[in-house]
N, C-alpha and C positions, 0 to 999 in steps of 0.2 A: 596570579594564578598561573601553574605550568602551562605552556603551549600546547601541549596535547588536548587540555581542556577547551581550549579557544578553537581548535581545529575541530574536534567533536561536536563544539555546540554551533560551529557553523553550518554544520551539517543537520543540526538540530532546526537553527531557524529557518534552514531552505525546506525541511519538512514542513515545519509550522505553515509557510509561504506556499509552496509548489502542491502539498498534498492536504494540509488543512483547509487552507481557504481556496485555493484556485480549483481544485478537484474535489472537496467533499462537503463543501459548504452547499453544493447543489444537492446533497441528499436531504440534509434538514428544509430546504427552501423549496424542495418540489410538492409537497403539498400545498403551498400558498402560490405557487406558480400555477397547479393546477386551478386553483380557484379563482385566479385573477386573471388568467390569461386562457388562449385555447388549447393549453398542454394537457394531452389525454395519458393514459395508463401507458398506451403502445407510443407515441410519439416521446413521453417520457423515458422510456426503456431504449429507444433509438439514439437518443441524445447520449445516454451512459453507455452505448454500443460505441458511439463515435468517438466519446472520450478516450474510451479504451484502446480504438483504433490508433488515436495518436498517441498513447502509451508505447503501443506495439511499434509503432514508427520510429519513435526515441527508441526504445529498446534496440533494434535493429542497426539504428546508427552508432549507438553506444558499443553495441558488440563488434562493430566493423573498424572500430578506431583503435591506433594505437600510439598516437600521439601525444604526449599531456598536456602540451601548452595547447594544443586544439581542443581537447577534452576541456581543459581548464575556461577557453572561450566561450564554449557552447555551454558550461556549466551556468555562466554568469548570463547568457544568453537567455538562459532557461528562466533565471528569477525575473527578469523584465518581461517575459513572455507570461509568467503567471499572473504579473500585475495588470498588464493590456488585456488577457483573457478574461480577467475576473471584471474589468471594467467594461468591457465588450458586450458582456452578459446584460448590462444595463441599458444598453443603447440602441436594442431592438427587441419587435416581438415575432420578428420572423425567424421560424424553426430551422430554416438553412442556413441562415447566419448564426443563429444558436449552435448550429452543428458546427460552424468553423470555429467558433469560440472554445467548444468543447474539446474538440481535436486539439487546437493551439495548447489548451490546458493540460491535454492529456500529454503532449510533447515536452511540457517544463516541467511537470512531476517524473518524467523518465529522467530529466536532467539531476532531480533531486534525488531519485531512489538508485540509480544506477550510475550515471557520473560523476556524481559527488560520494559515492560509496566508494567507488574505484579509488577517486583521487585520494581520500581520507585514508583507505587501506593503504597504498601507497605510501602516504606520509607515516603512517605509523610503523610498518614495516621496514622502511628505509631509516626511519629513529630507532629501532629497536623496540618499540612499544610493544605492549600485547595487542594483538589484533583482533580485538573485537568491536563491533559497532552500535553495542547497546545504546548509548548516548544518543548517537544519529538517529538511530530508528525510534527511539523513545518520542521525536517529534511527531513521528505519524500519529502516537495514540492523542498525546495533547494538542495537535492539530485539528484531530476528530470531534475533540472534546471543547476545541476553542470554537472552533464554527458553529458547532451545535448552542454553545451559549451564547454567541454574539447573536445568532438569528433568533434565540428565544428572547433575549434583551431588546431585540428590534421589535419583536413581534408585539413585546408588552408596550412599546412606545407607539404600536398599530403604524408602524412604517410599512408602506408597499413593498412588493417584490423588486421593485427597480430601485428605490432608494437603499434597499439592504444592499445590493449588490455594490451600489456607488460607495456606500461606509465600509464595505468589505474591500474592496478597490483601495482606498484610501489607506485603511489598516495594514493591506498588502504592502504598501511602499515602507512603512515602518518596519516590517518583518525583512524586508530586503535588504537592508541596512548592513545589520551584523552578518547575516549569512554572506555577504560581497566581502565585507571587510576583513572577516577572521579565518577565511580560508587561504594559505598562504598561495602564492604562485609556483606551480611544480618546478624545481631545479633538477629534472633527471642525471644531469652528469655532476654533480656538484659534491654529492656523496658517494663513498665507496661503501657504506654499507647496505645499500640496498641492493633485494635479490635479483642476481642475472643469471644469463642462461636459459635453457629450455625447461619447462616444468614436465614432470613425466605424470601423461595424460591419464586418468582413470581409464578401466574399459568401455567400450563402446554399449555393452549390456548394461552397466551402471549407470551411462548418461541418459540412454534411451528410458529405463525404468525411473530415474530421478525426474527426466522430463514430463514423463506420462503422470507420475504422481504429482507433480507441482502445476499440471494441467487441472488434475482434479481438484487440488487446494483453490486454485484460481476460479473454479466454477463456483464452490460452494461459499468463497470468500464475497464475491461481488454481489450475490443476490441478496445478503443482509447489508452489504455495505450500500445499495443503491436503494434499497426497498423498505428497510427496517423503520423508518420514522412512518413511511404511508401504510405498510403492515399494520403497525400498532396502530395507527390514527383510526384504522377502520376495524380494530376488534370490539366488540359490544362493551360499553362503559369504560373504555381505555382513550377516548378522544381527548387530545389535548395532553398525553404522556408521549408522545412520539420524540419529541426533542430531547424530552429526560432520557430516555432509552439510548440516544443517541449520544447523549453526553457520559453516560455510565460507560458504555462501551469504549468511548476514548478515553477516559482516566483509568479505566482497567488495563485499557492496552499500554499505556505509557510507562510504567513501573515494570509491567510484564518482560519486556523485553531484556530488563539486568538480569531476571529470575530466571529466563531460558538460558541465557548466557551460562548462570550459576548451574542449572540442570545438564545444561551437555556438558559441563566440565566432569561432573561426577558418572553420567551416564553414556556419553558420546553424543555425535550430532545425531547419526540416524536414529535411535531409540528416543532421543528428545524430539524429533521431527514427527516420530509416530506417535508420539504421546499425545501432542499438540493438535494432531489430525484429529483423533479420537475423541479427545474432547470437544474439539470444533463441531464435530457431527451430532454430538449430544445436544449443543448449543442450540443448534440449527433447530432442532427438532422440540425444544422446549416450548415453545409457543403453539404449537400444535396439539401438544398433550396437554397443556395448562393455562388457562386463559387470564391468569389473576396477576394483575401488575408485578406482583413480587417474582413470579416467575419469568415474567418478561426481563425484569432488571436483571434477574440472575441470569437469564439466557444473554442477554447484551453485554454482561461484564465478562462471563466464561469465552463469547466470542471475540470481545475485543482482546484477552488476555492470550488467546490461540492463537489467532489469524496473525498477528504483529509477530507472535515469536516465530511462526512458520516462514514467514517473510525472512526475518534478521537471520533465523540459523541457516536458511537454504543459501541465501547471498554470503553469510559471512564463511559459510562451508564453500562456496564456489571460489572465494577470494583465498583460502586455504590450499586449496587443490590448485589453484593458478597463481602464486605470489605474485611474479613478474609481470602478470597480464590479468589482476582481478577482474575485469570489466566483459574479459573472454566469455565465462562460462555464466557469470551472472547476466548477460544480454541473452543466450540461449535459453537460460531458465524462465528468464522475465517473458520472454515470445512464446513460451508455453503457457505460462500462467497467464500473459495477456492477451491469447488466442481465445483461452476461454469466457476470459470477461468480455469479449466481443459478443460470443455466441450467447453467453447466458442471460444478460439483462433484456436483450430483446426478444429471445423466446419466451421468459418468463413475463414480460411485458404483455406479449402477445396472449399467454395462456391467461393471465388475471383479467385481461379485458373480454376473453370468449368466456370465461367460467364466474366472472364476478369475484376471485378470490385468488389469494396466492398458496393455497396448500399443495398444490402438485408442484409447484415452482420450489417450495421448501423442502419436500421430500425428495426431490430429484438432487438440491444442492447436498444433503445430508448424504444421501447415496454414493455421490461422487467423492466427497471429501473421505467416506468410510473405504471406498474402492482405493484412494490415494494412502491413506494408512496400511492397506494389505500390500500395495506394490512395494512401501519402505519395510515391512517386514519379511518380505521375501527377500531383498537387500541385505539384510542385517542376516538372514539366515544361509546366503549363498554367495556374497560378493566380500572380499578381502578389502575393497577400499574402506569399507568401515573401520577395520581395524587401522590403518595407515592415517585416517583422520583423527583416529583417538590419541594416536601416537602424537601425531602435529600438535594435538590440542593441551598436551600435559608437559 
């Protein structure tokens, strides 16, 4: 197998570990933890917010670093933190200690999303390979589906919440091996083919509008990603279907990344991002309009296929705009995305506790995502960076 695929698969397995297990196993486990511990809607939302705070801290760190070898060391540390934080969730029932472990899990997921993305992009560019991260980000969707499948299997075995986290930690160790072994140590001076010099920066207005749009995308994404299992479990006649919806979400997300790579080649990055945001807004609204299991699963599939497309397209676009320092704009974008992810789950959890349902939270999420699409449309109509990106892409 060509080395390109080993490098991309290292990222794929890091996504399975840091995103699928360390970060997203919390979503299908949340209803069980609420049943068997003192966790409430409000404290459950707070733990999700702390997780994203950890993600933001990791994004800040990734954006501030330029030394490739240091980034490589932090990537590998992130793999270890993912394993430790997963095990840590099983060792306490104290919500403050849980907060620590959710923060650490957030740090590890930033390592996989940003530091690994930057290292892989650097390797691809310096080896004259097509600079697309579809296989790497496919691990995000597979990771979501994997965590939901594992939790569902363990529920059928009647394992309690603590045993589930323990088995997930064992599985995390297995995922860490290829993620560690298959990503080569960077050799920044060994190759004359890597991009050098300064990258011509996009206009400040372009960056501001992209950051605002990605903030809106982050707000919409985190509501479904955190609460979808709990929301479905509480719908009339759908109890027991929550994990199925999360599995469908993840399975739809996995191949969708490659599809969005293809769409971006045909339409350009910004038009592809706008289309994904519009479809994501519809996906968020479907459970409010139609209460059937079919509508819920369609919503989950459409949401999975679009949110991961937005993330992959935006981060790949950032890497193309700054080929010599891919993590530079990736980090800024992720801070915008992550800040929404800190605000949204805490606010939505509070609204759900007060009102007894998630309706208002979902309408807010869909509105934010729709606004994000509008901001991208403004960029398409008024900024020539879109043309520059399309030239780079072909």
